[in-house]
Every structure is written in structure tokens, then in C-alpha cells.
C-alpha positions as a Markdown table, in Angstrom:
| # | Residue | x | y | z |
|---|---|---|---|---|
| 1 | Unk | -0.5 | -0.2 | 0.1 |
| 2 | Unk | 0.5 | 3.5 | -0.2 |
| 3 | Unk | 0.5 | 6.6 | 1.9 |
| 4 | Unk | -1.2 | 9.6 | 0.1 |
| 5 | Unk | -1.8 | 13.2 | 1.9 |
| 6 | Unk | -4.4 | 15.5 | 0.7 |
| 7 | Unk | -4.5 | 18.2 | 3.0 |
| 8 | Unk | -1.8 | 20.1 | 4.9 |
| 9 | Unk | 0.0 | 18.5 | 7.5 |
| 10 | Unk | -0.1 | 21.6 | 10.1 |
| 11 | Unk | -2.9 | 24.3 | 9.7 |
| 12 | Unk | -0.7 | 26.8 | 11.4 |
| 13 | Unk | 2.6 | 28.0 | 10.8 |
| 14 | Unk | 4.9 | 30.6 | 12.7 |
| 15 | Unk | 6.6 | 33.1 | 10.6 |
| 16 | Unk | 10.1 | 34.4 | 10.7 |
| 17 | Unk | 9.4 | 37.0 | 12.7 |
| 18 | Unk | 7.1 | 35.0 | 15.5 |
| 19 | Unk | 3.6 | 35.6 | 14.3 |
| 20 | Unk | 1.7 | 32.2 | 14.1 |
| 21 | Unk | -0.9 | 32.4 | 10.9 |
| 22 | Unk | -3.8 | 30.0 | 10.5 |
| 23 | Unk | -3.6 | 29.2 | 6.6 |
| 24 | Unk | -7.2 | 28.3 | 6.5 |
| 25 | Unk | -8.7 | 30.8 | 8.2 |
| 26 | Unk | -7.1 | 33.3 | 5.6 |
| 27 | Unk | -8.5 | 30.4 | 2.9 |
| 28 | Unk | -11.5 | 31.0 | 4.4 |
| 29 | Unk | -11.3 | 35.4 | 4.6 |
| 30 | Unk | -10.6 | 34.7 | 0.8 |
| 31 | Unk | -13.1 | 32.7 | -0.3 |
| 32 | Unk | -15.8 | 35.2 | 1.0 |
| 33 | Unk | -15.5 | 37.3 | -2.2 |
| 34 | Unk | -17.2 | 36.1 | -5.2 |
| 35 | Unk | -14.3 | 37.1 | -7.9 |
| 36 | Unk | -12.1 | 33.6 | -5.6 |
| 37 | Unk | -13.1 | 30.2 | -7.1 |
| 38 | Unk | -9.5 | 28.3 | -5.5 |
| 39 | Unk | -6.7 | 29.9 | -3.1 |
| 40 | Unk | -3.9 | 28.0 | -1.3 |
| 41 | Unk | -1.8 | 29.9 | 1.5 |
| 42 | Unk | 1.7 | 28.5 | 2.4 |
| 43 | Unk | 4.6 | 30.0 | 4.6 |
| 44 | Unk | 7.4 | 29.2 | 5.6 |
| 45 | Unk | 8.8 | 29.8 | 8.8 |
| 46 | Unk | 12.3 | 30.9 | 7.4 |
| 47 | Unk | 10.5 | 33.8 | 6.0 |
| 48 | Unk | 8.4 | 37.1 | 7.0 |
| 49 | Unk | 6.2 | 36.8 | 3.9 |
| 50 | Unk | 3.5 | 34.1 | 3.0 |
| 51 | Unk | 2.3 | 33.4 | 0.0 |
| 52 | Unk | -1.5 | 33.2 | -1.5 |
| 53 | Unk | -1.9 | 31.4 | -5.2 |
| 54 | Unk | -5.4 | 32.4 | -6.3 |
| 55 | Unk | -7.9 | 30.7 | -8.8 |
| 56 | Unk | -9.7 | 33.2 | -10.1 |
| 57 | Unk | -13.8 | 32.1 | -10.3 |
| 58 | Unk | -14.4 | 32.6 | -14.4 |
| 59 | Unk | -18.4 | 32.6 | -13.7 |
| 60 | Unk | -18.2 | 35.6 | -11.7 |
| 61 | Unk | -14.5 | 37.6 | -12.7 |
| 62 | Unk | -15.6 | 37.2 | -16.5 |
| 63 | Unk | -18.5 | 40.0 | -16.3 |
| 64 | Unk | -16.6 | 42.3 | -13.4 |
| 65 | Unk | -14.1 | 43.0 | -16.1 |
| 66 | Unk | -16.6 | 43.4 | -18.9 |
| 67 | Unk | -18.6 | 45.8 | -16.3 |
| 68 | Unk | -15.5 | 47.4 | -15.1 |
| 69 | Unk | -14.0 | 47.8 | -19.0 |
| 70 | Unk | -11.0 | 45.8 | -18.5 |
| 71 | Unk | -10.4 | 45.4 | -22.6 |
| 72 | Unk | -10.2 | 42.3 | -24.6 |
| 73 | Unk | -12.4 | 40.5 | -22.1 |
| 74 | Unk | -13.1 | 37.7 | -24.0 |
| 75 | Unk | -16.3 | 35.6 | -22.7 |
| 76 | Unk | -16.4 | 31.4 | -22.8 |
| 77 | Unk | -18.9 | 29.4 | -23.5 |
| 78 | Unk | -21.3 | 29.2 | -20.2 |
| 79 | Unk | -22.3 | 25.0 | -21.8 |
| 80 | Unk | -19.6 | 22.7 | -21.2 |
| 81 | Unk | -17.1 | 24.3 | -19.4 |
| 82 | Unk | -17.4 | 22.5 | -15.8 |
| 83 | Unk | -16.5 | 19.4 | -18.0 |
| 84 | Unk | -13.5 | 20.4 | -19.3 |
| 85 | Unk | -12.4 | 20.7 | -15.7 |
| 86 | Unk | -13.3 | 17.3 | -14.7 |
């Protein structure tokens, strides 16, 4: 058999300056924004910054950008796009 880790080993980590950060709490705060589809927060105890990788939600982002006047935003198909990510 094999062992697969599919989640974090720890939910909190200590930054270089001694501050404790809860990655799960930060992810929950960012996920309240409708433009965020997925987020991953990473921290290293030897660094004094954290890193967040954010995947936007296309169903919210494209209409938002179009409404805000962002040029060159091409709407995508609304049917069948979810199957492409399965």
C-alpha cells in the first residue's frame, strides 16, 4: 500500500518574526470574495512573508471585468466548461 497526503500536515505555521498564521483562516477570508474560486496559502518559517496562489472564478470574474471596462475580456461558453475541468 501507499500513503497519500491530500491536505496540510499543519494548519498553523510560525513566521520568521515569530507570528503565528492560520492558513485555513486566511483562505476562508479570501474565499468570501465572489471573484475567488480557489486559494492556497503557503508560509515558510524562515521567511517573513506568506504566499497566496489564487484561482479566479471565471463565472464571476469575466462579467466583473467586462462591467469595469477591462479591454480584451472575451466571454467564454457557459455550457460544457465544467466538464473540461473534471
